[in-house]
FIMI-266950 format. One record per residue (C-alpha): residue number from 1; x, y, z. Coordinates in nm, 3 decimals. Each point is the difference from the previous one (the first is absolute). Example, Ala and Ser with C-alpha at 12.3 -4.5 7.8 and 13.67 -1.06 7.14 Angstrom:
% residues 2
1 | 1.230 | -0.450 | 0.780
2 | 0.137 | 0.344 | -0.066
END
This chain:
% residues 340
1 | 36.583 | 0.984 | 8.090
2 | -0.148 | 0.262 | 0.201
3 | -0.383 | -0.003 | 0.016
4 | -0.154 | 0.363 | 0.013
5 | -0.320 | 0.078 | 0.175
6 | -0.163 | 0.253 | -0.218
7 | -0.260 | 0.211 | 0.145
8 | -0.331 | 0.088 | -0.167
9 | 0.134 | 0.320 | -0.134
10 | 0.290 | -0.175 | -0.159
11 | -0.183 | -0.186 | -0.290
12 | 0.223 | 0.150 | -0.271
13 | 0.302 | -0.139 | 0.164
14 | -0.139 | -0.352 | 0.016
15 | -0.153 | 0.004 | -0.344
16 | 0.377 | 0.082 | -0.122
17 | 0.102 | -0.320 | 0.179
18 | -0.280 | -0.182 | -0.195
19 | 0.114 | 0.154 | -0.328
20 | 0.373 | -0.137 | 0.065
21 | -0.134 | -0.349 | 0.029
22 | 0.016 | -0.007 | 0.388
23 | -0.260 | -0.146 | 0.241
24 | -0.217 | 0.240 | 0.219
25 | -0.261 | -0.117 | 0.238
26 | -0.316 | 0.176 | -0.023
27 | -0.321 | 0.047 | 0.217
28 | -0.350 | -0.101 | -0.104
29 | -0.331 | -0.045 | 0.169
30 | 0.066 | -0.353 | 0.057
31 | 0.365 | -0.088 | 0.087
32 | 0.336 | 0.171 | -0.116
33 | 0.116 | -0.125 | -0.344
34 | 0.365 | -0.052 | -0.145
35 | 0.011 | 0.205 | -0.300
36 | 0.182 | -0.008 | -0.311
37 | -0.024 | 0.086 | -0.364
38 | -0.243 | -0.250 | -0.154
39 | 0.156 | 0.055 | -0.327
40 | 0.373 | -0.047 | 0.104
41 | 0.065 | -0.388 | 0.005
42 | 0.321 | 0.028 | 0.205
43 | -0.174 | 0.242 | 0.283
44 | -0.300 | -0.273 | 0.015
45 | 0.248 | -0.272 | 0.045
46 | 0.149 | 0.172 | 0.297
47 | -0.339 | 0.005 | 0.172
48 | 0.010 | -0.375 | 0.003
49 | 0.349 | -0.006 | 0.122
50 | -0.067 | 0.253 | 0.282
51 | -0.298 | -0.177 | 0.131
52 | 0.118 | -0.358 | -0.047
53 | -0.310 | -0.055 | -0.200
54 | -0.059 | -0.299 | -0.237
55 | 0.030 | 0.091 | -0.361
56 | -0.335 | -0.141 | -0.100
57 | -0.184 | 0.223 | 0.223
58 | -0.134 | 0.268 | -0.213
59 | 0.015 | 0.361 | 0.086
60 | -0.282 | 0.263 | 0.013
61 | 0.044 | 0.309 | -0.244
62 | -0.100 | 0.318 | 0.184
63 | -0.133 | 0.287 | -0.221
64 | -0.113 | 0.337 | 0.033
65 | -0.261 | 0.017 | -0.280
66 | -0.206 | -0.248 | -0.218
67 | 0.194 | 0.121 | -0.308
68 | 0.312 | -0.172 | 0.112
69 | -0.184 | -0.342 | 0.045
70 | -0.140 | 0.052 | -0.358
71 | 0.357 | 0.007 | -0.137
72 | 0.071 | -0.356 | 0.137
73 | -0.332 | -0.177 | 0.017
74 | -0.223 | -0.126 | -0.276
75 | -0.307 | 0.239 | -0.055
76 | -0.196 | 0.032 | 0.318
77 | -0.345 | -0.150 | 0.041
78 | -0.284 | 0.185 | 0.141
79 | 0.008 | -0.192 | 0.319
80 | 0.356 | 0.079 | 0.048
81 | -0.064 | 0.373 | -0.069
82 | -0.279 | -0.005 | 0.241
83 | 0.222 | -0.157 | 0.264
84 | 0.273 | 0.271 | -0.034
85 | -0.272 | 0.274 | -0.001
86 | -0.156 | -0.137 | 0.326
87 | 0.314 | -0.113 | 0.192
88 | 0.307 | 0.188 | -0.128
89 | 0.187 | 0.161 | 0.164
90 | -0.043 | -0.264 | 0.272
91 | 0.069 | -0.354 | 0.120
92 | -0.081 | -0.193 | -0.321
93 | 0.250 | -0.183 | -0.210
94 | -0.121 | -0.107 | -0.348
95 | 0.162 | -0.275 | -0.210
96 | -0.019 | 0.065 | -0.372
97 | 0.121 | -0.170 | -0.317
98 | 0.306 | 0.190 | -0.154
99 | 0.097 | 0.104 | -0.334
100 | 0.261 | -0.245 | -0.124
101 | 0.343 | 0.110 | 0.132
102 | -0.149 | 0.285 | 0.194
103 | 0.164 | -0.066 | 0.326
104 | 0.306 | -0.217 | 0.105
105 | -0.040 | -0.346 | 0.108
106 | 0.195 | 0.118 | 0.300
107 | -0.322 | 0.206 | 0.098
108 | -0.259 | -0.264 | -0.096
109 | 0.176 | -0.323 | 0.137
110 | -0.011 | -0.119 | -0.375
111 | -0.378 | 0.041 | -0.038
112 | -0.195 | 0.173 | -0.265
113 | -0.187 | 0.199 | 0.255
114 | 0.090 | 0.269 | 0.245
115 | -0.144 | 0.166 | 0.320
116 | -0.060 | 0.355 | 0.003
117 | -0.096 | 0.235 | 0.284
118 | -0.053 | 0.374 | 0.052
119 | 0.084 | 0.058 | 0.370
120 | -0.189 | 0.252 | 0.222
121 | 0.285 | 0.186 | 0.132
122 | 0.076 | 0.347 | -0.149
123 | 0.376 | -0.023 | 0.082
124 | 0.032 | -0.312 | -0.199
125 | -0.214 | 0.107 | -0.280
126 | 0.232 | 0.332 | -0.003
127 | 0.295 | -0.242 | -0.009
128 | -0.118 | -0.192 | -0.298
129 | -0.081 | 0.297 | -0.191
130 | 0.332 | 0.176 | 0.091
131 | 0.210 | -0.308 | -0.096
132 | -0.221 | -0.017 | -0.318
133 | -0.003 | -0.380 | -0.006
134 | -0.239 | -0.278 | 0.164
135 | 0.147 | -0.171 | 0.304
136 | 0.013 | -0.347 | 0.106
137 | -0.094 | -0.025 | 0.379
138 | -0.003 | -0.322 | 0.172
139 | -0.020 | 0.042 | 0.399
140 | 0.314 | 0.170 | 0.116
141 | 0.108 | -0.273 | 0.225
142 | 0.230 | -0.315 | 0.007
143 | -0.196 | -0.261 | -0.183
144 | -0.215 | -0.199 | 0.240
145 | -0.001 | 0.241 | 0.290
146 | -0.298 | 0.209 | 0.101
147 | -0.076 | 0.286 | -0.230
148 | 0.113 | 0.351 | 0.105
149 | -0.263 | 0.260 | 0.113
150 | 0.283 | 0.248 | 0.093
151 | 0.318 | 0.152 | -0.162
152 | 0.172 | -0.152 | 0.314
153 | -0.082 | -0.362 | -0.095
154 | 0.135 | 0.058 | -0.350
155 | 0.319 | 0.147 | 0.148
156 | 0.048 | -0.314 | 0.263
157 | -0.038 | -0.244 | -0.319
158 | 0.176 | 0.188 | -0.276
159 | 0.248 | 0.237 | 0.117
160 | 0.311 | -0.012 | -0.196
161 | -0.195 | -0.183 | -0.282
162 | -0.186 | 0.299 | -0.158
163 | 0.073 | 0.346 | -0.066
164 | -0.300 | 0.155 | 0.180
165 | -0.317 | -0.007 | 0.176
166 | -0.275 | 0.288 | -0.053
167 | -0.151 | 0.033 | 0.340
168 | -0.358 | 0.103 | 0.028
169 | -0.095 | -0.131 | 0.328
170 | -0.198 | -0.311 | 0.088
171 | -0.227 | -0.162 | -0.266
172 | -0.361 | -0.004 | 0.017
173 | -0.147 | -0.330 | -0.064
174 | 0.303 | -0.213 | 0.117
175 | -0.074 | -0.307 | -0.237
176 | 0.080 | -0.018 | -0.374
177 | -0.237 | 0.075 | -0.288
178 | -0.269 | -0.222 | -0.119
179 | 0.114 | -0.158 | -0.325
180 | -0.253 | -0.115 | -0.266
181 | 0.088 | -0.155 | -0.313
182 | -0.176 | 0.147 | -0.298
183 | 0.179 | -0.208 | -0.263
184 | -0.232 | -0.289 | 0.038
185 | -0.368 | -0.060 | -0.099
186 | -0.124 | 0.012 | 0.362
187 | 0.179 | 0.291 | 0.208
188 | 0.178 | -0.171 | 0.270
189 | 0.125 | 0.131 | 0.347
190 | 0.352 | -0.139 | 0.029
191 | 0.077 | 0.185 | 0.326
192 | -0.265 | 0.146 | 0.235
193 | 0.040 | 0.350 | 0.130
194 | -0.178 | 0.330 | 0.100
195 | -0.202 | -0.011 | -0.303
196 | -0.251 | -0.279 | 0.058
197 | -0.179 | -0.239 | -0.210
198 | -0.329 | 0.160 | 0.069
199 | 0.148 | 0.343 | -0.118
200 | 0.138 | -0.133 | -0.317
201 | -0.327 | -0.195 | -0.091
202 | -0.208 | 0.323 | 0.038
203 | 0.212 | 0.140 | -0.273
204 | 0.070 | -0.293 | -0.241
205 | -0.233 | -0.285 | 0.090
206 | 0.098 | -0.342 | 0.111
207 | 0.375 | -0.049 | 0.127
208 | 0.166 | -0.336 | 0.085
209 | 0.144 | 0.037 | 0.340
210 | 0.182 | -0.318 | 0.111
211 | 0.309 | -0.043 | -0.209
212 | 0.276 | 0.127 | 0.251
213 | 0.266 | -0.288 | -0.064
214 | 0.194 | -0.172 | -0.279
215 | 0.199 | -0.328 | -0.021
216 | 0.372 | 0.006 | 0.061
217 | 0.058 | -0.045 | -0.376
218 | -0.236 | 0.275 | -0.093
219 | 0.103 | 0.362 | -0.067
220 | -0.220 | 0.229 | 0.215
221 | -0.174 | 0.284 | -0.193
222 | 0.005 | 0.214 | 0.333
223 | 0.225 | 0.039 | 0.317
224 | -0.090 | -0.219 | 0.305
225 | -0.149 | -0.299 | -0.178
226 | 0.301 | -0.242 | 0.009
227 | 0.262 | 0.076 | 0.263
228 | 0.003 | 0.027 | 0.378
229 | -0.088 | 0.373 | 0.104
230 | -0.025 | 0.230 | 0.288
231 | 0.185 | -0.236 | 0.241
232 | 0.199 | 0.152 | 0.326
233 | 0.267 | -0.222 | 0.159
234 | -0.248 | -0.127 | 0.242
235 | -0.278 | -0.263 | -0.075
236 | -0.335 | 0.156 | -0.048
237 | -0.318 | -0.170 | 0.095
238 | -0.352 | 0.098 | -0.084
239 | -0.253 | 0.015 | 0.283
240 | -0.323 | -0.074 | -0.160
241 | -0.221 | 0.062 | 0.311
242 | 0.088 | 0.310 | 0.197
243 | -0.120 | -0.213 | 0.318
244 | 0.305 | -0.209 | -0.070
245 | 0.236 | 0.271 | 0.107
246 | -0.043 | -0.091 | 0.358
247 | 0.131 | -0.364 | -0.064
248 | 0.302 | 0.158 | -0.205
249 | 0.090 | 0.230 | 0.308
250 | -0.022 | -0.310 | 0.228
251 | 0.216 | -0.192 | -0.221
252 | 0.260 | 0.278 | -0.019
253 | 0.000 | 0.051 | 0.377
254 | 0.133 | -0.355 | 0.028
255 | 0.301 | 0.041 | -0.217
256 | 0.317 | 0.220 | 0.011
257 | -0.014 | 0.146 | -0.345
258 | -0.171 | 0.332 | -0.071
259 | -0.327 | -0.007 | -0.182
260 | -0.165 | 0.280 | -0.213
261 | -0.368 | 0.060 | -0.046
262 | -0.162 | 0.210 | -0.273
263 | -0.361 | 0.047 | 0.051
264 | -0.264 | 0.282 | 0.039
265 | -0.039 | 0.233 | 0.300
266 | -0.307 | -0.186 | 0.088
267 | 0.168 | -0.348 | 0.030
268 | 0.307 | 0.144 | 0.166
269 | -0.200 | 0.155 | 0.257
270 | -0.137 | -0.322 | 0.135
271 | 0.345 | -0.149 | 0.045
272 | 0.243 | 0.008 | 0.299
273 | 0.331 | -0.047 | -0.146
274 | 0.304 | -0.160 | 0.168
275 | 0.337 | 0.174 | -0.020
276 | 0.106 | -0.217 | -0.300
277 | -0.303 | 0.100 | -0.224
278 | 0.024 | 0.329 | -0.198
279 | -0.306 | 0.132 | -0.163
280 | -0.024 | 0.208 | -0.329
281 | -0.345 | 0.176 | -0.064
282 | -0.171 | -0.045 | -0.323
283 | -0.252 | 0.268 | 0.096
284 | -0.361 | -0.015 | -0.008
285 | -0.103 | -0.214 | -0.314
286 | 0.100 | -0.156 | -0.309
287 | 0.079 | 0.352 | -0.167
288 | 0.269 | 0.090 | 0.257
289 | 0.111 | -0.374 | 0.018
290 | 0.097 | 0.003 | -0.359
291 | 0.156 | 0.338 | 0.016
292 | 0.219 | -0.122 | 0.299
293 | 0.068 | -0.382 | -0.094
294 | 0.327 | 0.059 | -0.160
295 | 0.091 | 0.266 | 0.260
296 | -0.051 | -0.255 | 0.283
297 | 0.206 | -0.267 | -0.191
298 | 0.268 | 0.248 | -0.041
299 | -0.010 | 0.077 | 0.358
300 | 0.053 | -0.329 | 0.135
301 | 0.268 | -0.090 | -0.278
302 | 0.215 | 0.316 | 0.088
303 | -0.079 | 0.123 | 0.362
304 | -0.092 | -0.332 | 0.188
305 | 0.157 | -0.316 | 0.045
306 | -0.310 | -0.230 | -0.033
307 | 0.002 | -0.350 | -0.109
308 | -0.381 | -0.019 | -0.088
309 | -0.253 | 0.265 | -0.106
310 | -0.375 | -0.078 | 0.048
311 | -0.203 | 0.186 | -0.239
312 | -0.369 | 0.089 | -0.005
313 | -0.180 | -0.138 | -0.286
314 | -0.322 | 0.157 | -0.180
315 | -0.279 | -0.113 | -0.233
316 | 0.139 | 0.000 | -0.345
317 | -0.262 | 0.223 | -0.142
318 | 0.048 | 0.351 | -0.140
319 | 0.337 | 0.155 | 0.138
320 | 0.024 | -0.313 | 0.218
321 | 0.090 | -0.208 | -0.314
322 | 0.315 | 0.236 | -0.059
323 | 0.099 | -0.021 | 0.354
324 | -0.042 | -0.387 | 0.036
325 | 0.190 | -0.063 | -0.342
326 | 0.301 | 0.186 | 0.154
327 | -0.038 | -0.153 | 0.350
328 | -0.025 | -0.335 | -0.145
329 | 0.315 | 0.023 | -0.205
330 | 0.173 | 0.158 | 0.295
331 | -0.084 | -0.315 | 0.212
332 | 0.058 | -0.248 | -0.268
333 | -0.361 | -0.132 | 0.063
334 | 0.083 | -0.066 | 0.374
335 | -0.302 | 0.058 | 0.227
336 | 0.011 | 0.008 | 0.376
337 | -0.137 | -0.321 | 0.180
338 | -0.137 | 0.088 | 0.352
339 | 0.003 | -0.367 | 0.099
340 | 0.360 | -0.033 | -0.003
END
């Protein structure tokens, strides 16, 4: 199968592929998603096949209006309506109870709930409207690899496996949407993102914010809760204290393998790097670091032959919670030991 790169003025052609049951990756403000008609069970099953994604990992349904959500979900509460009013379109995914039989179990992972989102990207909203159907949209990458923030990332992972990619340039946020479960008594964040706990609580009141994992026998309600994610070929280790990067560089200088560093400009400016250490800048602060995290992991995965990546940690507050959630999964919980 040839994978066509559609330019931003070629939305009708991409939409025709969706209507024909094909897979087309699309841009959002967070990462690129892998789109298929959410009402076409066969097309949805091909999403799992293309990504190599576990079948109990549910998919987010992307919509262009609230009325589409109301076709599938039970009546929306005032709190849900308030979230949609304040944060849609935008990087917030809302889990809702479904009307019986409203969506295929292939979409929901067998659950009676589904996750809905209205992405803040005009080309993708146009794609959904033109196709006339909601789109499932997991990240458009090989399952477990760093999420794609460029169309080229998608092409690297999925060329020959999907019909097309709608290219609208780099994404803005670089980490996936916040996921909030509104099907339970206490609204609960299942995946942190750019919409913070504080922002959510300002709209709907108290939110539970510490339920990001499930057991091996439990079906997750949202992506990213159960399986290893965002992992490049090289081992990633989190550097909790920026001062420890100097020790990391010293350890690297004593070995033959190439080591990658991901840190802010301030940290990198204080280091003298040997020939076998390559740096990738995370910019000035947590905002730029969140935007560049996946791009950095992709850089070392595709363009460098490193055996280890040392990545800067941040305080897990606000946007830092989303950044550290992704980085911790990428590292498999491994942290750099400066005393080795």
